N, C-alpha and C positions, 0 to 999 in steps of 0.2 A: 187862146179862149178856151182850148180845150182842157189843159191844166186851171184856169178858172173854172169852167165848169165841173171837172173832178173836186175841186178845193169845195166848190157851192155845196156839189152832193154831199161830200163827208160832213159838213158842217151843219146842214138840213137834217141828218141823221143822227144826230148826238145822245138824242133818247133812246131811238130806234134806228140800230141800224141796218143800212141799205143790204140784204144779204142775196135780192134777186128784183131786175128792175126790167122791165118792159118800155120800149120806147116806139112810139108812134106818134102820127101826125094827123091832123083833120083831114087833109087829101092828098093826092097822090103827089109826085115829084116835086117834095119841100126839102128834100135833103137828108130824110130821116136814116137810110141806110150807109150813108158817108158818115154822118155826123156820127153813130152810133160805132160805125168802124173805128173812128178817131177815137172817142171814148174810151174805148176796150184798149187800145195801145197804150193811151197815157195813161188809164187807170194801172196797167203791167209796169208802169215805170217807178210804182212805187213801192212793188215787189208782190204785188198779190197777182194770185194764181187766178184769170179770168175767163171766162167761158162765154164764147157769144153765141147764142145756139138762134138761128134763122125760122122763124114762128109763122116769116110770109110765105103760106104756103100755096100765096095765090102771082104771086110776083117776085120770089127770092132772088134778092141781087146780094147775099155777103159771098155765094160761091164764086161771083164773078169779080166783085173787090177784090179779094184775095185771090182770083187766080187758080181756084181748086174744084174737084170735080162735086158733081153731086149726086151721085150715085146711089151714095147711102148718108142718111141723117137722121133730122127728128122722126120723120114719117115710118123710118127703118126700128128707130126706137121704139114705136107705138106700135108696131107690131109683132116685134123678133123680144124674146123674153132675153135671148144671148146679148143682144142691143141694148137693152135695159141694164143689165148688166156691166156691159163694156161698153160705154156709148162709142161712137163713131164717131170720134173726133179727131180734126185736123190739125198740125201742127202749123203756124204762123210765122214769119218772119221775125215778131213780137217774140222775145221770152218771156213765157209767163200767158200766152194769149193761145188760145185754144178754140179752135171751129166749129160749130155743130152744123153743117148745111142743113136746109129745109128737109133732102130726099126727094123720093118720087113724090109728085104732083096727088095727092089724093081728090077723089069724087069730091070728099065732104069735108074742108077744112074746118066748120066752126063746129060741127058734132064731134069731130078728132079735136079739137083744144079745149070743148067744152068736158070731153069724159075723164072718167074715173082715173084712167090710163096716163090720162096729161099730169094730173097730179101726183102722180109715181114718178113721172120723165123729171119732174122738176125737183121733185127730192133727189132724185139718183145725179141729177148735177150738181146742184146746191151741196149735196157731201163733199163732191169733189174740186169746188173751187170756193174761193173766196169770195167772188162775186160771177153772179151769173144775170146776162144780158139777153134779153131776147126784143128783136127786131121782129116788130108784127105792123100790118097791113094797116093802113089811115083807117081810122074810127068811124067817120062817118059814112064811108064805102061800104064797111062791112062788121059784121059783131064780132068777129075774131080777137082785135085788141080789147074790147070791153070785156069779154070772156077771159083773156090771159089776165088784164088787170085785177080782177077782182081774189087773183092765187099767190099775190107775188107780194115784195114790203113796197112797191113803189111805180111812178109812174111818170116819164119824162115826156112830156108833149113839146115837139118839136114843130117851131112855127118858123115860116119864112118871110124875113122882114119884109115891108114892100110889097107881097104879092098875095099871102094869106088874106082871107078876105076875115074882119074882126067877125061878123056874126057866125063862119065855119068855128073860129077860137071858140067861141061863146057854145055851140053847139056841142063841139068836142068835150067842152069840159064839162058839161053840163051831162051829156052820155057815161063820163066817167064818173062822176059823183053819184049818178043813179047805181050804181055797182061798187059801190063804197071804196072807189080806188083811191089812194094817196097818191095825190100831183103832186112830185116834189120839186116841179119847175117845168 
């Protein structure tokens, strides 16, 4: 299933290649972080260098999925010039996949992600990888995912079959359209 998703993403972006992708969901507990981790691993199977950045600054999960520390990460890059130049990327068991944990939890996640500094972080990460994947919080709950969606090449909206309510999916899609996000799936 993840290989099919990878192929579909590749073919959905022939005219406008995806170099950065936000993954979000309408609500919590829909499996977006797990799906993203598996997609990231699958992308490395084609020889790509992939950076997976945990931008869920409220309930980060990627460090737990990969069993690594969360002492430094995205928020470190936001406040430390040295970390911006040399991101605190962690290796993973998948060759070619690097993880940028969320780092220490900030008091103002939405403002941090909307800052000019975040644009610099995205550019710095994009310069080091073939693909940068961003794990964002659920879009209906907070504005974080919408802010990020407006800054990247595409958005993947994760829906849990049989449990995500259709009106939540419509609301999530409408929120993404408001910020002119490119929903690729």
